[in-house]
NUVEX-895135 format. One record per atom (N, C-alpha, C, CB): atom name; x, y, z. Coordinates in Angstrom, 2 decimals. Glycine has a CB too. Example, Ala and Ser with C-alpha at 12.3 -4.5 7.8 and 13.67 -1.06 7.14 Angstrom:
BEGIN
REC;N;13.19;-5.69;7.80 .
REC;CA;12.30;-4.50;7.80 .
REC;C;13.20;-3.30;7.80 .
REC;CB;11.31;-4.47;9.05 .
REC;N;12.85;-2.25;7.08 .
REC;CA;13.67;-1.06;7.14 .
REC;C;12.90;0.03;7.87 .
REC;CB;14.08;-0.60;5.72 .
END
This chain:
BEGIN
REC;N;87.51;78.82;93.09 .
REC;CA;86.84;77.55;93.32 .
REC;C;87.69;76.39;92.79 .
REC;CB;85.46;77.54;92.66 .
REC;N;88.31;76.61;91.65 .
REC;CA;89.16;75.57;91.07 .
REC;C;90.37;75.29;91.95 .
REC;CB;89.61;75.97;89.65 .
REC;N;90.92;76.35;92.54 .
REC;CA;92.06;76.18;93.44 .
REC;C;91.70;75.36;94.67 .
REC;CB;92.59;77.53;93.87 .
REC;N;90.51;75.56;95.20 .
REC;CA;90.04;74.78;96.34 .
REC;C;89.89;73.31;95.97 .
REC;CB;88.71;75.34;96.87 .
REC;N;89.34;73.05;94.81 .
REC;CA;89.17;71.68;94.34 .
REC;C;90.53;71.00;94.15 .
REC;CB;88.38;71.67;93.02 .
REC;N;91.49;71.72;93.61 .
REC;CA;92.83;71.16;93.43 .
REC;C;93.47;70.87;94.80 .
REC;CB;93.73;72.12;92.60 .
REC;N;93.25;71.74;95.76 .
REC;CA;93.76;71.52;97.12 .
REC;C;93.17;70.28;97.77 .
REC;CB;93.49;72.72;97.98 .
REC;N;91.86;70.09;97.59 .
REC;CA;91.20;68.91;98.16 .
REC;C;91.71;67.63;97.49 .
REC;CB;89.67;69.02;98.00 .
REC;N;91.90;67.68;96.19 .
REC;CA;92.42;66.51;95.48 .
REC;C;93.86;66.22;95.91 .
REC;CB;92.36;66.73;93.95 .
REC;N;94.67;67.26;96.11 .
REC;CA;96.05;67.06;96.57 .
REC;C;96.07;66.44;97.96 .
REC;CB;96.81;68.39;96.57 .
REC;N;95.21;66.93;98.85 .
REC;CA;95.14;66.38;100.20 .
REC;C;94.72;64.91;100.17 .
REC;CB;94.17;67.19;101.07 .
REC;N;93.66;64.61;99.44 .
REC;CA;93.17;63.23;99.36 .
REC;C;94.14;62.31;98.65 .
REC;CB;91.84;63.19;98.66 .
REC;N;94.72;62.79;97.57 .
REC;CA;95.69;61.96;96.84 .
REC;C;96.94;61.68;97.65 .
REC;CB;96.07;62.63;95.55 .
REC;N;97.42;62.68;98.37 .
REC;CA;98.58;62.47;99.24 .
REC;C;98.29;61.47;100.34 .
REC;CB;99.03;63.78;99.85 .
REC;N;97.10;61.57;100.92 .
REC;CA;96.72;60.66;102.00 .
REC;C;96.63;59.22;101.49 .
REC;CB;95.37;61.08;102.60 .
REC;N;95.88;59.01;100.43 .
REC;CA;95.67;57.66;99.90 .
REC;C;96.98;57.05;99.39 .
REC;CB;94.63;57.67;98.78 .
REC;N;97.75;57.84;98.68 .
REC;CA;99.02;57.34;98.15 .
REC;C;100.01;56.97;99.24 .
REC;CB;99.64;58.36;97.24 .
REC;N;100.15;57.83;100.25 .
REC;CA;101.09;57.55;101.33 .
REC;C;100.65;56.37;102.17 .
REC;CB;101.25;58.78;102.22 .
REC;N;99.36;56.29;102.46 .
REC;CA;98.86;55.16;103.25 .
REC;C;99.08;53.84;102.52 .
REC;CB;97.37;55.35;103.57 .
REC;N;98.81;53.83;101.23 .
REC;CA;99.01;52.62;100.44 .
REC;C;100.49;52.24;100.39 .
REC;CB;98.47;52.83;99.02 .
REC;N;101.36;53.23;100.20 .
REC;CA;102.79;52.95;100.12 .
REC;C;103.32;52.41;101.44 .
REC;CB;103.55;54.22;99.73 .
REC;N;102.89;53.00;102.54 .
REC;CA;103.36;52.54;103.86 .
REC;C;102.86;51.13;104.13 .
REC;CB;102.89;53.50;104.98 .
REC;N;101.62;50.84;103.79 .
REC;CA;101.08;49.50;104.03 .
REC;C;101.76;48.45;103.17 .
REC;CB;99.60;49.48;103.78 .
REC;N;102.04;48.76;101.90 .
REC;CA;102.61;47.77;101.00 .
REC;C;104.12;47.63;101.14 .
REC;CB;102.27;48.12;99.58 .
REC;N;104.81;48.73;101.15 .
REC;CA;106.27;48.70;101.05 .
REC;C;107.02;48.87;102.36 .
REC;CB;106.71;49.74;100.12 .
REC;N;106.44;49.57;103.29 .
REC;CA;107.18;49.91;104.52 .
REC;C;106.63;49.23;105.76 .
REC;CB;107.17;51.38;104.73 .
REC;N;105.88;48.16;105.59 .
REC;CA;105.25;47.55;106.75 .
REC;C;106.26;46.91;107.71 .
REC;CB;104.26;46.52;106.31 .
REC;N;107.44;46.54;107.24 .
REC;CA;108.44;45.93;108.12 .
REC;C;109.60;46.87;108.42 .
REC;CB;108.97;44.66;107.48 .
REC;N;109.48;48.13;108.06 .
REC;CA;110.55;49.09;108.31 .
REC;C;110.30;49.76;109.66 .
REC;CB;110.63;50.16;107.16 .
REC;N;111.26;49.65;110.55 .
REC;CA;111.09;50.16;111.90 .
REC;C;111.04;51.69;111.95 .
REC;CB;112.21;49.66;112.79 .
REC;N;111.68;52.37;111.01 .
REC;CA;111.71;53.83;111.03 .
REC;C;110.32;54.43;110.87 .
REC;CB;112.63;54.36;109.94 .
REC;N;109.41;53.74;110.21 .
REC;CA;108.06;54.26;110.03 .
REC;C;107.30;54.26;111.34 .
REC;CB;107.30;53.42;108.99 .
REC;N;107.70;53.43;112.28 .
REC;CA;107.01;53.34;113.56 .
REC;C;107.42;54.45;114.53 .
REC;CB;107.28;52.00;114.18 .
REC;N;108.45;55.22;114.20 .
REC;CA;108.88;56.30;115.08 .
REC;C;107.86;57.43;115.07 .
REC;CB;110.28;56.83;114.66 .
REC;N;107.71;58.15;116.17 .
REC;CA;106.69;59.21;116.23 .
REC;C;106.91;60.35;115.23 .
REC;CB;106.66;59.78;117.62 .
REC;N;108.13;60.60;114.84 .
REC;CA;108.42;61.72;113.94 .
REC;C;108.24;61.37;112.46 .
REC;CB;109.82;62.20;114.18 .
REC;N;107.99;60.13;112.14 .
REC;CA;107.91;59.71;110.74 .
REC;C;106.84;60.46;109.94 .
REC;CB;107.64;58.23;110.67 .
REC;N;105.62;60.62;110.44 .
REC;CA;104.64;61.37;109.65 .
REC;C;105.03;62.83;109.44 .
REC;CB;103.29;61.31;110.33 .
REC;N;105.62;63.45;110.46 .
REC;CA;106.04;64.84;110.34 .
REC;C;107.13;64.99;109.29 .
REC;CB;106.53;65.38;111.68 .
REC;N;108.11;64.11;109.32 .
REC;CA;109.21;64.16;108.35 .
REC;C;108.68;63.92;106.94 .
REC;CB;110.29;63.12;108.70 .
REC;N;107.79;62.95;106.78 .
REC;CA;107.23;62.67;105.47 .
REC;C;106.39;63.83;104.95 .
REC;CB;106.38;61.40;105.52 .
REC;N;105.62;64.46;105.82 .
REC;CA;104.80;65.60;105.43 .
REC;C;105.63;66.80;105.03 .
REC;CB;103.87;65.98;106.55 .
REC;N;106.69;67.08;105.78 .
REC;CA;107.57;68.19;105.43 .
REC;C;108.29;67.93;104.12 .
REC;CB;108.58;68.43;106.55 .
REC;N;108.74;66.70;103.90 .
REC;CA;109.41;66.37;102.65 .
REC;C;108.45;66.48;101.47 .
REC;CB;110.00;64.96;102.73 .
REC;N;107.22;66.03;101.63 .
REC;CA;106.25;66.12;100.55 .
REC;C;105.91;67.58;100.24 .
REC;CB;104.97;65.35;100.91 .
REC;N;105.81;68.41;101.26 .
REC;CA;105.55;69.83;101.04 .
REC;C;106.71;70.47;100.29 .
REC;CB;105.31;70.55;102.36 .
REC;N;107.94;70.13;100.67 .
REC;CA;109.11;70.69;100.00 .
REC;C;109.17;70.26;98.54 .
REC;CB;110.38;70.27;100.72 .
REC;N;108.78;69.04;98.26 .
REC;CA;108.79;68.55;96.88 .
REC;C;107.68;69.23;96.07 .
REC;CB;108.61;67.01;96.83 .
REC;N;106.55;69.51;96.70 .
REC;CA;105.41;70.09;95.99 .
REC;C;105.50;71.62;95.85 .
REC;CB;104.14;69.73;96.69 .
REC;N;106.37;72.27;96.58 .
REC;CA;106.45;73.73;96.52 .
REC;C;106.79;74.28;95.13 .
REC;CB;107.48;74.21;97.51 .
REC;N;107.68;73.67;94.37 .
REC;CA;107.93;74.22;93.02 .
REC;C;106.70;74.21;92.12 .
REC;CB;109.04;73.44;92.34 .
REC;N;105.77;73.32;92.37 .
REC;CA;104.54;73.28;91.58 .
REC;C;103.68;74.50;91.88 .
REC;CB;103.76;71.97;91.87 .
REC;N;103.90;75.14;93.02 .
REC;CA;103.12;76.32;93.40 .
REC;C;103.38;77.51;92.50 .
REC;CB;103.42;76.69;94.84 .
REC;N;104.36;77.41;91.62 .
REC;CA;104.62;78.48;90.66 .
REC;C;103.55;78.52;89.57 .
REC;CB;106.00;78.31;90.04 .
REC;N;102.78;77.45;89.43 .
REC;CA;101.70;77.44;88.44 .
REC;C;100.60;78.39;88.87 .
REC;CB;101.14;76.00;88.26 .
REC;N;99.84;78.94;87.94 .
REC;CA;98.85;79.95;88.30 .
REC;C;97.72;79.44;89.20 .
REC;CB;98.25;80.51;87.05 .
REC;N;97.23;78.23;89.02 .
REC;CA;96.09;77.75;89.78 .
REC;C;96.52;77.12;91.10 .
REC;CB;95.31;76.74;88.96 .
REC;N;97.71;76.58;91.15 .
REC;CA;98.21;75.91;92.35 .
REC;C;98.88;76.94;93.25 .
REC;CB;99.21;74.76;91.97 .
REC;N;98.55;76.90;94.53 .
REC;CA;99.13;77.86;95.48 .
REC;C;100.02;77.13;96.49 .
REC;CB;98.01;78.64;96.22 .
REC;N;100.63;77.89;97.34 .
REC;CA;101.45;77.31;98.41 .
REC;C;100.57;76.49;99.35 .
REC;CB;102.21;78.42;99.20 .
REC;N;99.35;76.94;99.55 .
REC;CA;98.44;76.19;100.42 .
REC;C;98.11;74.82;99.84 .
REC;CB;97.15;76.99;100.65 .
REC;N;98.12;74.68;98.52 .
REC;CA;97.92;73.37;97.91 .
REC;C;99.09;72.46;98.23 .
REC;CB;97.75;73.51;96.38 .
REC;N;100.30;72.99;98.19 .
REC;CA;101.48;72.19;98.56 .
REC;C;101.42;71.79;100.03 .
REC;CB;102.77;72.98;98.28 .
REC;N;100.97;72.69;100.87 .
REC;CA;100.83;72.38;102.30 .
REC;C;99.75;71.32;102.51 .
REC;CB;100.49;73.66;103.10 .
REC;N;98.65;71.43;101.76 .
REC;CA;97.58;70.43;101.86 .
REC;C;98.09;69.06;101.44 .
REC;CB;96.37;70.83;100.99 .
REC;N;98.92;69.02;100.41 .
REC;CA;99.52;67.75;99.99 .
REC;C;100.39;67.18;101.10 .
REC;CB;100.33;67.94;98.70 .
REC;N;101.20;68.02;101.73 .
REC;CA;102.05;67.57;102.83 .
REC;C;101.25;67.06;104.01 .
REC;CB;102.95;68.69;103.28 .
REC;N;100.16;67.74;104.33 .
REC;CA;99.29;67.29;105.42 .
REC;C;98.65;65.95;105.08 .
REC;CB;98.20;68.34;105.72 .
REC;N;98.26;65.79;103.81 .
REC;CA;97.69;64.51;103.38 .
REC;C;98.69;63.37;103.49 .
REC;CB;97.19;64.61;101.96 .
REC;N;99.92;63.63;103.09 .
REC;CA;100.97;62.60;103.18 .
REC;C;101.24;62.26;104.64 .
REC;CB;102.27;63.09;102.49 .
REC;N;101.33;63.26;105.48 .
REC;CA;101.57;63.00;106.91 .
REC;C;100.43;62.17;107.51 .
REC;CB;101.73;64.32;107.69 .
REC;N;99.22;62.50;107.17 .
REC;CA;98.08;61.72;107.66 .
REC;C;98.08;60.31;107.12 .
REC;CB;96.79;62.40;107.30 .
REC;N;98.46;60.15;105.86 .
REC;CA;98.52;58.82;105.26 .
REC;C;99.59;57.95;105.90 .
REC;CB;98.77;58.93;103.79 .
REC;N;100.73;58.54;106.20 .
REC;CA;101.80;57.78;106.87 .
REC;C;101.34;57.37;108.27 .
REC;CB;103.11;58.61;106.95 .
REC;N;100.72;58.30;108.98 .
REC;CA;100.23;57.98;110.33 .
REC;C;99.15;56.90;110.28 .
REC;CB;99.69;59.24;111.01 .
REC;N;98.29;56.95;109.30 .
REC;CA;97.22;55.96;109.18 .
REC;C;97.77;54.61;108.73 .
REC;CB;96.16;56.44;108.19 .
REC;N;98.71;54.62;107.81 .
REC;CA;99.26;53.37;107.30 .
REC;C;100.10;52.63;108.30 .
REC;CB;100.08;53.64;106.09 .
REC;N;100.75;53.35;109.18 .
REC;CA;101.60;52.66;110.17 .
REC;C;100.79;52.09;111.30 .
REC;CB;102.65;53.61;110.72 .
REC;N;99.55;52.52;111.48 .
REC;CA;98.69;51.96;112.53 .
REC;C;98.16;50.60;112.15 .
REC;CB;97.54;52.89;112.81 .
REC;N;98.26;50.25;110.90 .
REC;CA;97.79;48.93;110.42 .
REC;C;98.60;47.85;111.13 .
REC;CB;97.92;48.81;108.85 .
REC;N;97.95;46.86;111.71 .
REC;CA;98.72;45.82;112.39 .
REC;C;99.59;45.05;111.40 .
REC;CB;97.78;44.85;113.13 .
REC;N;100.77;44.72;111.84 .
REC;CA;101.69;43.98;110.98 .
REC;C;101.19;42.57;110.74 .
REC;CB;103.10;43.94;111.60 .
REC;N;101.12;42.21;109.49 .
REC;CA;100.70;40.87;109.14 .
REC;C;101.92;39.95;109.15 .
REC;CB;100.01;40.85;107.75 .
REC;N;101.70;38.75;109.56 .
REC;CA;102.80;37.78;109.53 .
REC;C;103.07;37.39;108.09 .
REC;CB;102.48;36.52;110.39 .
REC;N;104.34;37.23;107.72 .
REC;CA;104.63;36.85;106.33 .
REC;C;104.07;35.47;106.02 .
REC;CB;106.14;36.87;106.07 .
REC;N;103.49;35.37;104.85 .
REC;CA;102.93;34.09;104.42 .
REC;C;103.97;33.21;103.80 .
REC;CB;101.80;34.31;103.44 .
REC;N;103.59;32.05;103.29 .
REC;CA;104.56;31.13;102.71 .
REC;C;105.24;31.67;101.46 .
REC;CB;103.88;29.84;102.39 .
REC;N;104.57;32.57;100.72 .
REC;CA;105.17;33.10;99.51 .
REC;C;105.90;34.40;99.70 .
REC;CB;104.12;33.28;98.48 .
REC;N;105.91;34.94;100.92 .
REC;CA;106.54;36.26;101.16 .
REC;C;107.98;36.14;101.48 .
REC;CB;105.85;36.99;102.28 .
END
């Protein structure tokens, strides 16, 4: 049960963190608008999270859930319409 809860938190945290990062920092980067961007980000996040799977409670599926969350967050964050820069930007 604890492993499932950790997986859900990893999925949600990856989604929220990636969406926030894409909206704040990458809103003017053209590479995020490419169709493969969420897939690449999700695979990279899974690869980074795989060493954590050596812990007893965290499994490989938790790392995969984190990658899926990041991919979803990137896809969601890039759909946000681009805001025009304001006078202070």
